[in-house]
Residue, then its C-alpha position, 0 to 999 in steps of 0.5 A: m234257435s239262439f233267439t230264445t233269450g232275446s227281444l228286438y233289442h231296439r235301443e241296443s241296436v240303434k246304439l251299436a249301429a251308431l257306434y259302428l258308423e263311428l268306428g267302422d269295425w264290429n270288433a271295435v264296437r264289441d270291445k268298446v261295449i264290453s269295456n264300458n258296459l255301454l248296454q248297462t247290463r248287470t253281469l258280464n255274461t249278459l253283456k256279452r250275450v246281448c252284444r253278440e246277438v245284436i251285432s249278429r243281427l246288425k251285420t245283416l244290414s247294409i251300410e245304407e240300412l245302418d245309416f237309416l236305422v240311426e236316423a229313422n223314427p221308432q216305427e221305421q227302426g222297428y221294421l228294419l230291426w225285424l228285417a234284420t232278425c229275419r235275415r239272421y234267423r231262417f226260422i223267423a223268416d219262414f214264419a214271417i212269410e208262411v204265417l204272418r204275411e200269409r194270414y195278412i194277405t188272406l185277410k185273417t187279422d190275427v196270429n195265435h199260438e196255434d198258428f205257431d204250433s202248426f208252423f213248428n210241426r210243419k217245419s219239423e217234418w223237414h227239419t228233424e233237428l226240431d224234434v229234439i227241442q223240448p216243449t218248454t224250449r218250444n214255448k219259449l221260442r213262441q213267447v220270444l217270437f211274439r214279443i219281437l213281433r210286438e216290439a217291432g210294431l207288427l202285432a198288437s197285444n191281442n195278437i191282431i196283425n198291424a199292417a206295416i206302413l212303409s215310407p219311401r225312405l225306408l224302402n230306398a234304404i233297402p238295397h235292390n238285391n234285398r228288396r224282396d225282404v219287405l215280404f217279411l212284413p205284413v204288407f200287400e205287394s200292390d201297396l209297394k209298387g211305385m213307392a221306391q226308386 
């Protein structure tokens, strides 16, 4: 649940991915970001926190995905960063499959706060650690998750689901063993058939 203070970190992620492709070492990336304040934050604590969060998500991407992230258009970058976020946080991945995608494939066009609350309540039946989360933290989780969805281009400002339009280039960048991760996106499986090699 450590995503409560975050966003998609689009700009920061592309910058750090490019730096990793240059340096080939995440520790070197972190050291360079912190020593040069490459993310231009006001405080050192914020810089460290954002850097740690972005790197933890980018580490879920393969080298091919990182290459693609740096070269892709903003929409494709948003989709790939959403996949990285889902890979990093099981809670968000489950939300993506059980709520976002389920509503999309059943032709329900929106996701609202009640959908999140219902999902959270279902999860807390199986994960008692969620019971200790305060209502304010729960609201913050919901707020941040919806912000990330909007920044990834998957949710409009009025909470209408935007279908993901996946290019063959994006699909080919995703390793075959992670190909099912596209199901974190609002897309019909039938639309994916034959798109990737």
